[in-house]
N, C-alpha and C positions, 0 to 999 in steps of 0.2 A: 218559723212555728208563732203564734203568736204571743207576742210581750206586750216579747220586743217585736183687743179690743178697749177709749177709756173708761172707768167706773167708778162712778157715784155711789156709793152706798152709804146708807143710815147708819149712824152709829147707834145701838143698844143697849140698853144698862147692862151692866155687869157687876157682880158683888167681888170681884176681887182681880186685882191687873198687875202686874209686874214683867219688869221686861230686861233680858239679861245686856251688860255693857259691856263685858271683857270676853273677847273671843278664845276661847279653853275648849278645847273637843272635849269628849268624854273620852278616859283612857282606854274603854274598849275596840274602840273605833279601828281601825287599819290605820297604822303611820303615815298612811299613803294619803288620809284624807287632807294634809297640811299640803299638797299640790292643788288640788281644786280651785280654781279660779273665782268662778262664779260665787258672785258674794249671797245670793238667794239660799245658792244650798251649804255654805259653811254656816250661814247664820242659823238653818234650821237643823245643821246637824253637831251644833254645839250645844241646841237643847233635846237631843237624843236621851234619853235617857230607859234606865231598865228597871221593871216591875215584876215582881215576883209573881206567879200564876202557875196554881195547884191546879195539875192532870191526875186523871186515874190510873195511866200507863206509864208515869217514872212515883219512884219514893220523892223527891224532892220537887220543888217546884223550878218552871224552869224562868231564870232570869228573861224576861222578854219585851223586847225595846219595842220603846212608842217614843211620839212628843206628846206630851199633854198639854191642857190646854192653858193659858192663862184667863179664860173666864170660863165661869162656872154657872149654872143655874140659869132660867129661861126657858127657851122651847125645847122642843127634842133636839137632845145632842146630835151634831153630825162627825161622820167617823167613816173615816177614810185609812180603804184599804188599796194596794198597788195592783202589781203586772206581774204577771210569772218572772220568776227570778228577776225581783228590782228589791226596793225600800221603800221605806217612806218620803225618802228624799228626793221622790217621782215628784211631793205634790212643794217642791221649795218654792214655787210662784204662787200657785193658788192658796196656800194654807192664811200665808197671812193677809191676805185678801177677803178670806173668809173671819178672818181673826178681830182682822179692822171694823169689817161689818157689825162684829158684837157677838157671832154665835160661836157658841160651846163645841170646838174644835177638835179633833183627836184624828192623831195619822197612826197607824199600826202597823209593825210588819208582821204577815202572816208566819206563821209555822214555819222554818224551812226557809226561809229566807229573809232578807236583812240583818239586823247585827242583835240580836237574841242569843244568847249564851247557851249552845247548841252542845256541848261538850260531852253528855251524857249521852248523844245520838239518841234522840227520841226518833218515833217513829213520826213521821212528815204526809204519810197518806190521806185521803179525804176527811175520813172521821176525824184524825186527831189533830187536821187544823180546824175543823168544825169545834171540836169540844174545847181545844184550846182559844178559839174566838169565844166561843160562850164564856168560859171562864174570865175570862176580860174584863167581857160584860156587866156580869155577875158581881164582881170584884170591886169593880171601877167606877164603871159606866152608868149602872144600876137603871136606867129607865130606857124605855122605847126610844131608838134613833132611827136617824136617817143613815144607813149603809149606803155607801159610794164606793161601787167596785170596779176602775179597770181594768180593759183587754180581759186577762185571767179571771182579775181581780173580782169580776162580774161574776162567773160561776162560783167565787166562795160566798160570794154575796147574796147569790140564790139559792144555793146549797144549803146556807147558813138559817135564811128567811124560810126556809121548807120546815127546816127540823128545829125553829126556834123561832115561831111567828111572834110569842109575844113580846121579842129582845127589838124590832123589827116594825117601823111604823110606816115608813117609806124607803124604797128603794130607786137609787141613783147609778145606772150603766152607762158606761162611757164605751166606748167601740167594741163592744162587750164579744166574748170569745166564749160562746156558748153551743154553739151548735157542732163542735169537733167532739164525737168517741171517744174520750179520754186522750191518753197518751197513745194512742194505736200500735205499730208494730212496735214502740221500743219499750214496750212492757216484755216483751218477748226476747232483748237482748242478752246475750251472757254478760255476766255483771263487767268483766275486764274492759266489751267494747262500749258498754254504758259510761264507764271511767273513762274511754279513751274521748268520748263524745260530751261529756261533761268539762273536760280541760279544757277539747275547740270552744264548748260554747262560752268560754269567759275569755280566751282570745280576744288582743286586741282586734285583728282584722275583723274576725267575724261582729264583735262590739260595733265596729265603727260600720259594717256593711248593717247593723241592724238599724243604728240611728238614720243611716241613708234610706233607710226603707219606712223608719215613721214616722219622720217628718218631712213634710213638706217643703218649705225654706231653710236650709240652714249652713252657715259659714262652716266652712274648715277647721280655724281656731276651736267657736265654739261645737262643733264635733268633739272635738275630742278632748275638750273639757266634760260634756254630758258624756262622754263615751266614761273617763274618771268617775263622774259621781255615778255612771250607773252598773259601774261593775266593781264598785271600794266593798261591796256585802263578801263578794264572791276570794276576795282575799282575806277573807275568816278560813281558822285551819278545817272547820268541821262542815265547809259550804257543800264541797263534794260529796259526800256522805249524804247528804240532809236532801240535796238535788237528785242524786241518785235515787233515795226512795222514793220520791213524788213517781218516779218516773216510769219506775218498775211497779209502781203499787195499781197504774192504770189511771189516772187523774179522777177527771172531774165527765161526768155522762150528766148533765144537764136538761132533764124532759116535765118536769114538774110544773105546774103553774101554778102561777105566783096569786097571791091573794088580795098582796100588798098595792097602791097605788107606786106607779112608778114613772119615774122620768128618764128618755134614751137619750145620750147625745152622743153625736159621732159626726167625726171628720170627716169630710165630703171626696177627700181626695186620700183616705186610706188606701196605701197601697197591700196592707198586710193584711185587713178583713175588709171586703167588699159591700160600701155602705148600702146594696144588696140586702145586707143580713140585718141592717138595720129596720129595714121595712119591713123584714119578717117577722123582728123581734118585736116589731108595735102589734103586726096585726094577732099574734100569737099571746100577745100577755093582755089579760081582761081589763084592765084600768091603767092606760100609759100614754105617756105625751112623748114626742119625741121631735127632737130638735139638733138638724144638722148643720154643722159648721162649716160655712164657707174656707178655701186657701189654707185648709189644715188637713194633716197626717194622722196617725194614728193614737196621737195623746195628746188631744186638745186640753187636757189639764197642765200639759208642758208647753207648747206652743202656744195658744190662746187662753190664759188662765183669767182675762176679764174677763171673756165670755164668761165661761166654764164658772166663774166665782158669781157672776151674775142672774146666772139661771138658777145657780143652785139656792142663789138666794131666794129670790125669786117663793121657787119649789116651796123651802122649808118657810117661808111667810105667808104661802098660800094654805100652809096647814094652821097655823095660827092664826088664824081668821074665822 
């Protein structure tokens, strides 16, 4: 299942900037966060917060997790999504590079994954994810954005851009999982079988194997630590229910053509989604640029953050000229 370079960046003017100096994790994160060794993941985890997001399918707002920008103003904000069954911690290496370059950068958790408070067990189907993202944009971001979607997050981004074109200036699609027809046979699974599959999905052996597939080269010690980062959100009590709700809903079947200019980034050594789909996507999108990243697997923003940050910055700056 699709889930799972030195850079010189010119600083831009910002209206506000502050940094957290004491490592104190939000209390809503699973306590296992303290076991993570990766300093970049720890620094980003400290900054995760929850914002109230009002949606039509619940009476009370969803306290929705994200990393808010330290910088505000300037050109279109960059909004980072994540892949299937992941979280904003996926951006732990690239986010600070974008921020240091002076970009207003948001990292959002897609409804059903990440660290939002889902105790009310909201629907987590495609339409609900789209509405939730729209309400975040309408309430907090408020300007046309550069929307970045890796893996299944690319399908989330495309679906959102088709439904809310006024909110999206440009798209960045990274190793995009957009040609699968939804969740396939999983939507017909008995619920008991689906829950058993979800428990397997968050198991340590499966997560380690996913790391083996996702990254071109990774040490065993890094693989264990990155597995802990990628699995952290699965330890929240509502994770299984939210994941099953999405799986049984049918998932994404993205077929609409986009009007927005798009940047496609793809790891040449992706073992999860072949880079032949990069060429297909580039051909099918009306206005797209393709960059393939050598010696890189399924998640270039984790494996080659400097390259991804450089490409993103150039893409954003091209918009401002």
